[in-house]
All heavy atoms as a GROMACS GRO file, in nm:
protein
  504
    1MET      N    1   6.920 -21.907  18.797
    1MET     CA    2   6.811 -21.982  18.858
    1MET      C    3   6.778 -22.104  18.772
    1MET      O    4   6.766 -22.092  18.651
    1MET     CB    5   6.688 -21.892  18.871
    1MET     CG    6   6.573 -21.959  18.941
    1MET     SD    7   6.447 -21.839  18.989
    1MET     CE    8   6.315 -21.887  18.883
    2ALA      N    9   6.765 -22.216  18.833
    2ALA     CA   10   6.735 -22.340  18.762
    2ALA      C   11   6.589 -22.338  18.715
    2ALA      O   12   6.503 -22.277  18.777
    2ALA     CB   13   6.759 -22.459  18.852
    3GLU      N   14   6.567 -22.404  18.603
    3GLU     CA   15   6.430 -22.414  18.552
    3GLU      C   16   6.348 -22.502  18.645
    3GLU      O   17   6.396 -22.601  18.696
    3GLU     CB   18   6.431 -22.473  18.411
    3GLU     CG   19   6.495 -22.383  18.310
    3GLU     CD   20   6.502 -22.447  18.172
    3GLU    OE1   21   6.464 -22.564  18.157
    3GLU    OE2   22   6.546 -22.378  18.080
    4LYS      N   23   6.225 -22.462  18.664
    4LYS     CA   24   6.134 -22.541  18.748
    4LYS      C   25   6.003 -22.555  18.672
    4LYS      O   26   5.936 -22.455  18.643
    4LYS     CB   27   6.114 -22.469  18.882
    4LYS     CG   28   6.049 -22.556  18.986
    4LYS     CD   29   6.060 -22.495  19.124
    4LYS     CE   30   5.988 -22.582  19.224
    4LYS     NZ   31   5.980 -22.523  19.355
    5ARG      N   32   5.967 -22.678  18.636
    5ARG     CA   33   5.853 -22.705  18.550
    5ARG      C   34   5.727 -22.737  18.631
    5ARG      O   35   5.730 -22.822  18.719
    5ARG     CB   36   5.886 -22.822  18.457
    5ARG     CG   37   5.773 -22.858  18.363
    5ARG     CD   38   5.816 -22.959  18.262
    5ARG     NE   39   5.913 -22.905  18.168
    5ARG     CZ   40   5.880 -22.833  18.060
    5ARG    NH1   41   5.754 -22.807  18.035
    5ARG    NH2   42   5.973 -22.789  17.979
    6LEU      N   43   5.619 -22.668  18.597
    6LEU     CA   44   5.488 -22.696  18.658
    6LEU      C   45   5.422 -22.808  18.578
    6LEU      O   46   5.390 -22.790  18.461
    6LEU     CB   47   5.401 -22.569  18.655
    6LEU     CG   48   5.262 -22.579  18.714
    6LEU    CD1   49   5.266 -22.622  18.860
    6LEU    CD2   50   5.189 -22.446  18.701
    7THR      N   51   5.407 -22.922  18.643
    7THR     CA   52   5.351 -23.041  18.578
    7THR      C   53   5.205 -23.059  18.616
    7THR      O   54   5.153 -22.991  18.705
    7THR     CB   55   5.429 -23.166  18.622
    7THR    OG1   56   5.410 -23.183  18.763
    7THR    CG2   57   5.577 -23.154  18.588
    8THR      N   58   5.140 -23.153  18.551
    8THR     CA   59   5.002 -23.186  18.583
    8THR      C   60   4.989 -23.231  18.728
    8THR      O   61   4.897 -23.191  18.798
    8THR     CB   62   4.952 -23.298  18.488
    8THR    OG1   63   4.964 -23.251  18.354
    8THR    CG2   64   4.807 -23.332  18.517
    9GLU      N   65   5.083 -23.312  18.775
    9GLU     CA   66   5.078 -23.363  18.913
    9GLU      C   67   5.084 -23.247  19.014
    9GLU      O   68   5.006 -23.242  19.109
    9GLU     CB   69   5.195 -23.459  18.936
    9GLU     CG   70   5.198 -23.516  19.077
    9GLU     CD   71   5.316 -23.610  19.098
    9GLU    OE1   72   5.373 -23.660  19.000
    9GLU    OE2   73   5.350 -23.632  19.215
   10ILE      N   74   5.175 -23.154  18.992
   10ILE     CA   75   5.188 -23.041  19.084
   10ILE      C   76   5.063 -22.952  19.075
   10ILE      O   77   5.014 -22.902  19.177
   10ILE     CB   78   5.315 -22.960  19.052
   10ILE    CG1   79   5.438 -23.048  19.076
   10ILE    CG2   80   5.322 -22.833  19.136
   10ILE    CD1   81   5.567 -22.991  19.019
   11THR      N   82   5.011 -22.934  18.955
   11THR     CA   83   4.889 -22.855  18.937
   11THR      C   84   4.773 -22.916  19.014
   11THR      O   85   4.697 -22.844  19.080
   11THR     CB   86   4.854 -22.846  18.787
   11THR    OG1   87   4.962 -22.782  18.719
   11THR    CG2   88   4.725 -22.768  18.765
   12GLU      N   89   4.760 -23.048  19.010
   12GLU     CA   90   4.653 -23.114  19.083
   12GLU      C   91   4.670 -23.097  19.234
   12GLU      O   92   4.572 -23.082  19.307
   12GLU     CB   93   4.644 -23.261  19.043
   12GLU     CG   94   4.591 -23.277  18.901
   12GLU     CD   95   4.599 -23.418  18.846
   12GLU    OE1   96   4.664 -23.504  18.909
   12GLU    OE2   97   4.542 -23.441  18.738
   13GLN      N   98   4.794 -23.097  19.282
   13GLN     CA   99   4.819 -23.072  19.424
   13GLN      C  100   4.774 -22.930  19.461
   13GLN      O  101   4.711 -22.909  19.564
   13GLN     CB  102   4.968 -23.087  19.456
   13GLN     CG  103   5.018 -23.229  19.450
   13GLN     CD  104   5.169 -23.237  19.467
   13GLN    OE1  105   5.237 -23.137  19.483
   13GLN    NE2  106   5.222 -23.359  19.461
   14PHE      N  107   4.805 -22.833  19.375
   14PHE     CA  108   4.764 -22.694  19.398
   14PHE      C  109   4.612 -22.684  19.404
   14PHE      O  110   4.556 -22.622  19.495
   14PHE     CB  111   4.820 -22.604  19.287
   14PHE     CG  112   4.761 -22.466  19.287
   14PHE    CD1  113   4.801 -22.372  19.380
   14PHE    CD2  114   4.664 -22.430  19.194
   14PHE    CE1  115   4.747 -22.244  19.382
   14PHE    CE2  116   4.609 -22.303  19.194
   14PHE     CZ  117   4.651 -22.210  19.288
   15LEU      N  118   4.544 -22.745  19.310
   15LEU     CA  119   4.398 -22.737  19.303
   15LEU      C  120   4.331 -22.810  19.420
   15LEU      O  121   4.219 -22.776  19.456
   15LEU     CB  122   4.347 -22.792  19.170
   15LEU     CG  123   4.390 -22.711  19.047
   15LEU    CD1  124   4.339 -22.778  18.921
   15LEU    CD2  125   4.343 -22.568  19.056
   16ALA      N  126   4.402 -22.908  19.477
   16ALA     CA  127   4.349 -22.981  19.592
   16ALA      C  128   4.366 -22.902  19.722
   16ALA      O  129   4.325 -22.947  19.828
   16ALA     CB  130   4.415 -23.117  19.603
   17GLY      N  131   4.428 -22.785  19.711
   17GLY     CA  132   4.443 -22.700  19.829
   17GLY      C  133   4.577 -22.712  19.899
   17GLY      O  134   4.592 -22.667  20.012
   18ASP      N  135   4.674 -22.773  19.834
   18ASP     CA  136   4.806 -22.788  19.894
   18ASP      C  137   4.874 -22.651  19.897
   18ASP      O  138   4.920 -22.600  19.795
   18ASP     CB  139   4.888 -22.887  19.813
   18ASP     CG  140   5.024 -22.918  19.876
   18ASP    OD1  141   5.069 -22.840  19.962
   18ASP    OD2  142   5.084 -23.019  19.838
   19GLU      N  143   4.881 -22.592  20.016
   19GLU     CA  144   4.935 -22.457  20.030
   19GLU      C  145   5.086 -22.452  20.013
   19GLU      O  146   5.144 -22.343  20.006
   19GLU     CB  147   4.892 -22.396  20.163
   19GLU     CG  148   4.743 -22.376  20.169
   19GLU     CD  149   4.696 -22.307  20.296
   19GLU    OE1  150   4.780 -22.250  20.368
   19GLU    OE2  151   4.576 -22.310  20.322
   20SER      N  152   5.152 -22.567  20.006
   20SER     CA  153   5.297 -22.567  19.985
   20SER      C  154   5.333 -22.542  19.838
   20SER      O  155   5.449 -22.519  19.807
   20SER     CB  156   5.357 -22.700  20.031
   20SER     OG  157   5.318 -22.805  19.946
   21VAL      N  158   5.233 -22.547  19.750
   21VAL     CA  159   5.257 -22.523  19.608
   21VAL      C  160   5.245 -22.373  19.582
   21VAL      O  161   5.138 -22.315  19.596
   21VAL     CB  162   5.158 -22.601  19.519
   21VAL    CG1  163   5.181 -22.568  19.372
   21VAL    CG2  164   5.168 -22.750  19.544
   22ASP      N  165   5.357 -22.311  19.544
   22ASP     CA  166   5.360 -22.169  19.511
   22ASP      C  167   5.383 -22.156  19.361
   22ASP      O  168   5.494 -22.177  19.312
   22ASP     CB  169   5.473 -22.100  19.589
   22ASP     CG  170   5.482 -21.951  19.563
   22ASP    OD1  171   5.403 -21.899  19.480
   22ASP    OD2  172   5.568 -21.886  19.624
   23LEU      N  173   5.277 -22.123  19.288
   23LEU     CA  174   5.286 -22.119  19.143
   23LEU      C  175   5.389 -22.018  19.093
   23LEU      O  176   5.445 -22.035  18.984
   23LEU     CB  177   5.149 -22.086  19.082
   23LEU     CG  178   5.038 -22.188  19.106
   23LEU    CD1  179   4.909 -22.142  19.038
   23LEU    CD2  180   5.077 -22.326  19.057
   24SER      N  181   5.416 -21.916  19.170
   24SER     CA  182   5.510 -21.813  19.125
   24SER      C  183   5.655 -21.863  19.121
   24SER      O  184   5.741 -21.797  19.064
   24SER     CB  185   5.501 -21.689  19.214
   24SER     OG  186   5.548 -21.716  19.344
   25GLU      N  187   5.681 -21.981  19.178
   25GLU     CA  188   5.817 -22.038  19.176
   25GLU      C  189   5.851 -22.107  19.044
   25GLU      O  190   5.967 -22.135  19.018
   25GLU     CB  191   5.831 -22.142  19.288
   25GLU     CG  192   5.825 -22.085  19.426
   25GLU     CD  193   5.840 -22.193  19.533
   25GLU    OE1  194   5.845 -22.312  19.498
   25GLU    OE2  195   5.845 -22.156  19.651
   26PHE      N  196   5.752 -22.132  18.961
   26PHE     CA  197   5.774 -22.210  18.840
   26PHE      C  198   5.813 -22.121  18.722
   26PHE      O  199   5.758 -22.014  18.702
   26PHE     CB  200   5.650 -22.294  18.807
   26PHE     CG  201   5.625 -22.398  18.912
   26PHE    CD1  202   5.544 -22.370  19.021
   26PHE    CD2  203   5.688 -22.521  18.907
   26PHE    CE1  204   5.523 -22.464  19.121
   26PHE    CE2  205   5.669 -22.615  19.007
   26PHE     CZ  206   5.586 -22.586  19.114
   27THR      N  207   5.910 -22.171  18.644
   27THR     CA  208   5.958 -22.096  18.528
   27THR      C  209   5.900 -22.148  18.397
   27THR      O  210   5.905 -22.078  18.296
   27THR     CB  211   6.112 -22.101  18.520
   27THR    OG1  212   6.153 -22.238  18.511
   27THR    CG2  213   6.175 -22.036  18.642
   28GLU      N  214   5.848 -22.270  18.399
   28GLU     CA  215   5.787 -22.330  18.281
   28GLU      C  216   5.660 -22.403  18.322
   28GLU      O  217   5.645 -22.442  18.438
   28GLU     CB  218   5.882 -22.432  18.216
   28GLU     CG  219   6.011 -22.373  18.167
   28GLU     CD  220   6.099 -22.477  18.101
   28GLU    OE1  221   6.044 -22.571  18.039
   28GLU    OE2  222   6.221 -22.464  18.110
   29VAL      N  223   5.569 -22.421  18.226
   29VAL     CA  224   5.445 -22.492  18.255
   29VAL      C  225   5.416 -22.589  18.140
   29VAL      O  226   5.429 -22.553  18.023
   29VAL     CB  227   5.326 -22.395  18.278
   29VAL    CG1  228   5.300 -22.307  18.158
   29VAL    CG2  229   5.200 -22.469  18.318
   30ASP      N  230   5.384 -22.713  18.175
   30ASP     CA  231   5.345 -22.811  18.074
   30ASP      C  232   5.212 -22.770  18.012
   30ASP      O  233   5.127 -22.709  18.079
   30ASP     CB  234   5.328 -22.950  18.137
   30ASP     CG  235   5.460 -23.015  18.176
   30ASP    OD1  236   5.566 -22.966  18.132
   30ASP    OD2  237   5.456 -23.114  18.251
   31ASP      N  238   5.191 -22.806  17.886
   31ASP     CA  239   5.066 -22.772  17.818
   31ASP      C  240   4.944 -22.829  17.890
   31ASP      O  241   4.843 -22.760  17.904
   31ASP     CB  242   5.068 -22.823  17.674
   31ASP     CG  243   5.172 -22.752  17.588
   31ASP    OD1  244   5.224 -22.646  17.630
   31ASP    OD2  245   5.200 -22.802  17.478
   32ASP      N  246   4.955 -22.954  17.936
   32ASP     CA  247   4.842 -23.016  18.006
   32ASP      C  248   4.812 -22.945  18.138
   32ASP      O  249   4.696 -22.927  18.175
   32ASP     CB  250   4.869 -23.164  18.033
   32ASP     CG  251   4.871 -23.247  17.906
   32ASP    OD1  252   4.817 -23.202  17.803
   32ASP    OD2  253   4.929 -23.357  17.908
   33ALA      N  254   4.916 -22.904  18.208
   33ALA     CA  255   4.897 -22.832  18.334
   33ALA      C  256   4.831 -22.696  18.309
   33ALA      O  257   4.742 -22.654  18.384
   33ALA     CB  258   5.031 -22.813  18.405
   34ALA      N  259   4.871 -22.629  18.202
   34ALA     CA  260   4.810 -22.500  18.167
   34ALA      C  261   4.662 -22.517  18.136
   34ALA      O  262   4.579 -22.434  18.176
   34ALA     CB  263   4.883 -22.437  18.049
   35GLU      N  264   4.627 -22.624  18.067
   35GLU     CA  265   4.487 -22.651  18.033
   35GLU      C  266   4.405 -22.671  18.161
   35GLU      O  267   4.294 -22.619  18.174
   35GLU     CB  268   4.477 -22.774  17.942
   35GLU     CG  269   4.336 -22.812  17.906
   35GLU     CD  270   4.260 -22.708  17.827
   35GLU    OE1  271   4.322 -22.634  17.750
   35GLU    OE2  272   4.136 -22.700  17.843
   36ILE      N  273   4.459 -22.745  18.256
   36ILE     CA  274   4.389 -22.768  18.383
   36ILE      C  275   4.373 -22.636  18.458
   36ILE      O  276   4.265 -22.606  18.510
   36ILE     CB  277   4.466 -22.871  18.469
   36ILE    CG1  278   4.461 -23.010  18.402
   36ILE    CG2  279   4.409 -22.878  18.611
   36ILE    CD1  280   4.558 -23.110  18.462
   37LEU      N  281   4.479 -22.556  18.464
   37LEU     CA  282   4.470 -22.428  18.535
   37LEU      C  283   4.370 -22.333  18.470
   37LEU      O  284   4.308 -22.252  18.538
   37LEU     CB  285   4.608 -22.361  18.538
   37LEU     CG  286   4.708 -22.421  18.636
   37LEU    CD1  287   4.845 -22.356  18.617
   37LEU    CD2  288   4.661 -22.404  18.780
   38SER      N  289   4.352 -22.344  18.339
   38SER     CA  290   4.260 -22.253  18.270
   38SER      C  291   4.116 -22.272  18.318
   38SER      O  292   4.035 -22.181  18.307
   38SER     CB  293   4.267 -22.274  18.118
   38SER     OG  294   4.204 -22.394  18.079
   39ARG      N  295   4.086 -22.389  18.372
   39ARG     CA  296   3.950 -22.417  18.421
   39ARG      C  297   3.934 -22.389  18.569
   39ARG      O  298   3.825 -22.405  18.624
   39ARG     CB  299   3.916 -22.563  18.390
   39ARG     CG  300   3.913 -22.592  18.242
   39ARG     CD  301   3.861 -22.731  18.210
   39ARG     NE  302   3.941 -22.839  18.266
   39ARG     CZ  303   4.034 -22.907  18.202
   39ARG    NH1  304   4.061 -22.877  18.077
   39ARG    NH2  305   4.100 -23.004  18.260
   40HIS      N  306   4.041 -22.346  18.635
   40HIS     CA  307   4.039 -22.318  18.779
   40HIS      C  308   3.953 -22.196  18.808
   40HIS      O  309   3.968 -22.091  18.746
   40HIS     CB  310   4.183 -22.296  18.827
   40HIS     CG  311   4.194 -22.258  18.971
   40HIS    ND1  312   4.138 -22.333  19.072
   40HIS    CD2  313   4.253 -22.153  19.031
   40HIS    CE1  314   4.166 -22.276  19.188
   40HIS    NE2  315   4.236 -22.166  19.165
   41LYS      N  316   3.861 -22.209  18.902
   41LYS     CA  317   3.767 -22.101  18.934
   41LYS      C  318   3.807 -22.022  19.059
   41LYS      O  319   3.736 -21.934  19.100
   41LYS     CB  320   3.626 -22.158  18.954
   41LYS     CG  321   3.573 -22.234  18.835
   41LYS     CD  322   3.536 -22.140  18.723
   41LYS     CE  323   3.458 -22.213  18.617
   41LYS     NZ  324   3.520 -22.209  18.487
   42GLY      N  325   3.918 -22.057  19.120
   42GLY     CA  326   3.959 -21.992  19.245
   42GLY      C  327   4.026 -21.858  19.222
   42GLY      O  328   4.001 -21.789  19.124
   43GLU      N  329   4.115 -21.826  19.316
   43GLU     CA  330   4.183 -21.697  19.313
   43GLU      C  331   4.267 -21.682  19.186
   43GLU      O  332   4.287 -21.776  19.112
   43GLU     CB  333   4.272 -21.682  19.437
   43GLU     CG  334   4.396 -21.770  19.437
   43GLU     CD  335   4.376 -21.913  19.486
   43GLU    OE1  336   4.266 -21.950  19.529
   43GLU    OE2  337   4.472 -21.988  19.479
   44ALA      N  338   4.317 -21.562  19.167
   44ALA     CA  339   4.403 -21.535  19.052
   44ALA      C  340   4.526 -21.626  19.058
   44ALA      O  341   4.574 -21.660  19.166
   44ALA     CB  342   4.446 -21.389  19.052
   45LEU      N  343   4.574 -21.662  18.944
   45LEU     CA  344   4.691 -21.748  18.935
   45LEU      C  345   4.816 -21.663  18.934
   45LEU      O  346   4.830 -21.575  18.849
   45LEU     CB  347   4.684 -21.832  18.807
   45LEU     CG  348   4.563 -21.924  18.795
   45LEU    CD1  349   4.561 -21.988  18.657
   45LEU    CD2  350   4.565 -22.029  18.903
   46ARG      N  351   4.906 -21.688  19.028
   46ARG     CA  352   5.032 -21.612  19.035
   46ARG      C  353   5.138 -21.688  18.958
   46ARG      O  354   5.206 -21.774  19.012
   46ARG     CB  355   5.073 -21.594  19.181
   46ARG     CG  356   4.975 -21.507  19.256
   46ARG     CD  357   5.032 -21.449  19.383
   46ARG     NE  358   5.156 -21.378  19.355
   46ARG     CZ  359   5.270 -21.399  19.423
   46ARG    NH1  360   5.275 -21.486  19.521
   46ARG    NH2  361   5.379 -21.332  19.393
   47LEU      N  362   5.149 -21.657  18.831
   47LEU     CA  363   5.244 -21.726  18.744
   47LEU      C  364   5.353 -21.629  18.696
   47LEU      O  365   5.406 -21.642  18.586
   47LEU     CB  366   5.170 -21.785  18.623
   47LEU     CG  367   5.068 -21.893  18.658
   47LEU    CD1  368   4.979 -21.924  18.539
   47LEU    CD2  369   5.138 -22.018  18.706
   48ASP      N  370   5.386 -21.532  18.781
   48ASP     CA  371   5.481 -21.429  18.741
   48ASP      C  372   5.625 -21.477  18.731
   48ASP      O  373   5.712 -21.402  18.686
   48ASP     CB  374   5.470 -21.307  18.833
   48ASP     CG  375   5.470 -21.341  18.980
   48ASP    OD1  376   5.413 -21.444  19.017
   48ASP    OD2  377   5.525 -21.265  19.060
   49GLY      N  378   5.652 -21.601  18.766
   49GLY     CA  379   5.786 -21.657  18.753
   49GLY      C  380   5.812 -21.720  18.618
   49GLY      O  381   5.925 -21.757  18.586
   50LEU      N  382   5.708 -21.735  18.537
   50LEU     CA  383   5.723 -21.802  18.408
   50LEU      C  384   5.820 -21.726  18.317
   50LEU      O  385   5.808 -21.605  18.299
   50LEU     CB  386   5.588 -21.817  18.337
   50LEU     CG  387   5.488 -21.913  18.399
   50LEU    CD1  388   5.360 -21.915  18.318
   50LEU    CD2  389   5.546 -22.054  18.410
   51THR      N  390   5.914 -21.800  18.260
   51THR     CA  391   6.008 -21.742  18.164
   51THR      C  392   5.997 -21.810  18.029
   51THR      O  393   6.051 -21.762  17.931
   51THR     CB  394   6.153 -21.755  18.215
   51THR    OG1  395   6.182 -21.893  18.237
   51THR    CG2  396   6.172 -21.676  18.344
   52SER      N  397   5.926 -21.922  18.024
   52SER     CA  398   5.910 -21.998  17.901
   52SER      C  399   5.768 -22.051  17.894
   52SER      O  400   5.717 -22.106  17.991
   52SER     CB  401   6.010 -22.114  17.900
   52SER     OG  402   5.995 -22.190  17.783
   53LEU      N  403   5.705 -22.031  17.779
   53LEU     CA  404   5.565 -22.068  17.764
   53LEU      C  405   5.540 -22.108  17.620
   53LEU      O  406   5.573 -22.033  17.528
   53LEU     CB  407   5.480 -21.946  17.801
   53LEU     CG  408   5.333 -21.959  17.828
   53LEU    CD1  409   5.308 -22.048  17.949
   53LEU    CD2  410   5.273 -21.822  17.855
   54SER      N  411   5.483 -22.226  17.600
   54SER     CA  412   5.449 -22.267  17.463
   54SER      C  413   5.325 -22.192  17.417
   54SER      O  414   5.251 -22.135  17.498
   54SER     CB  415   5.423 -22.418  17.458
   54SER     OG  416   5.298 -22.447  17.522
   55ASP      N  417   5.302 -22.191  17.288
   55ASP     CA  418   5.182 -22.126  17.235
   55ASP      C  419   5.055 -22.190  17.291
   55ASP      O  420   4.960 -22.121  17.325
   55ASP     CB  421   5.179 -22.133  17.082
   55ASP     CG  422   5.284 -22.044  17.017
   55ASP    OD1  423   5.338 -21.954  17.086
   55ASP    OD2  424   5.313 -22.065  16.898
   56ALA      N  425   5.056 -22.324  17.302
   56ALA     CA  426   4.939 -22.395  17.354
   56ALA      C  427   4.912 -22.358  17.500
   56ALA      O  428   4.798 -22.336  17.540
   56ALA     CB  429   4.957 -22.546  17.341
   57ALA      N  430   5.018 -22.348  17.580
   57ALA     CA  431   5.002 -22.312  17.721
   57ALA      C  432   4.952 -22.168  17.733
   57ALA      O  433   4.864 -22.139  17.814
   57ALA     CB  434   5.134 -22.328  17.796
   58ALA      N  435   5.006 -22.079  17.652
   58ALA     CA  436   4.962 -21.939  17.655
   58ALA      C  437   4.815 -21.927  17.619
   58ALA      O  438   4.739 -21.853  17.682
   58ALA     CB  439   5.047 -21.856  17.560
   59GLU      N  440   4.772 -22.002  17.518
   59GLU     CA  441   4.632 -21.998  17.477
   59GLU      C  442   4.541 -22.051  17.589
   59GLU      O  443   4.438 -21.991  17.619
   59GLU     CB  444   4.612 -22.082  17.351
   59GLU     CG  445   4.469 -22.075  17.300
   59GLU     CD  446   4.450 -22.150  17.170
   59GLU    OE1  447   4.548 -22.177  17.099
   59GLU    OE2  448   4.333 -22.181  17.140
   60SER      N  449   4.580 -22.161  17.652
   60SER     CA  450   4.501 -22.217  17.762
   60SER      C  451   4.490 -22.118  17.878
   60SER      O  452   4.381 -22.091  17.928
   60SER     CB  453   4.564 -22.347  17.813
   60SER     OG  454   4.552 -22.449  17.718
   61LEU      N  455   4.603 -22.062  17.919
   61LEU     CA  456   4.603 -21.971  18.034
   61LEU      C  457   4.527 -21.842  18.005
   61LEU      O  458   4.471 -21.781  18.096
   61LEU     CB  459   4.746 -21.941  18.078
   61LEU     CG  460   4.820 -22.060  18.138
   61LEU    CD1  461   4.966 -22.026  18.160
   61LEU    CD2  462   4.755 -22.105  18.269
   62SER      N  463   4.521 -21.802  17.880
   62SER     CA  464   4.448 -21.681  17.845
   62SER      C  465   4.297 -21.698  17.866
   62SER      O  466   4.224 -21.599  17.876
   62SER     CB  467   4.475 -21.639  17.701
   62SER     OG  468   4.411 -21.727  17.610
   63LYS      N  469   4.251 -21.820  17.879
   63LYS     CA  470   4.108 -21.848  17.900
   63LYS      C  471   4.068 -21.846  18.046
   63LYS      O  472   3.950 -21.852  18.078
   63LYS     CB  473   4.073 -21.986  17.840
   63LYS     CG  474   4.094 -21.992  17.691
   63LYS     CD  475   4.071 -22.134  17.641
   63LYS     CE  476   4.106 -22.143  17.494
   63LYS     NZ  477   4.102 -22.280  17.445
   64HIS      N  478   4.166 -21.834  18.137
   64HIS     CA  479   4.137 -21.837  18.280
   64HIS      C  480   4.054 -21.716  18.320
   64HIS      O  481   4.087 -21.603  18.286
   64HIS     CB  482   4.267 -21.840  18.362
   64HIS     CG  483   4.244 -21.844  18.508
   64HIS    ND1  484   4.260 -21.734  18.587
   64HIS    CD2  485   4.204 -21.944  18.589
   64HIS    CE1  486   4.231 -21.766  18.712
   64HIS    NE2  487   4.198 -21.894  18.715
   65LYS      N  488   3.945 -21.739  18.391
   65LYS     CA  489   3.855 -21.633  18.433
   65LYS      C  490   3.882 -21.584  18.574
   65LYS      O  491   3.838 -21.478  18.612
   65LYS     CB  492   3.709 -21.682  18.426
   65LYS     CG  493   3.668 -21.728  18.288
   65LYS     CD  494   3.644 -21.612  18.196
   65LYS     CE  495   3.575 -21.656  18.071
   65LYS     NZ  496   3.652 -21.638  17.950
   66GLY      N  497   3.950 -21.664  18.655
   66GLY     CA  498   3.978 -21.625  18.793
   66GLY      C  499   3.856 -21.632  18.881
   66GLY      O  500   3.751 -21.684  18.843
   67GLY      N  501   3.871 -21.580  19.002
   67GLY     CA  502   3.766 -21.588  19.102
   67GLY      C  503   3.658 -21.496  19.074
   67GLY      O  504   3.545 -21.494  19.089
   0.00000   0.00000   0.00000
């Protein structure tokens, strides 16, 4: 499977309600995108496709409170 990176631009599309964005398809996440997602107050984040995560991204995502 090819690597698929979750960028800030794609994250903003997801947060704007773009239902075509499926977070579970991404294998990597940019640090900035992880920081933005950590502040998301909506439903749980389905990031089960991630195979690579920087320490900064992991720390940001660990702060997510969910819905």
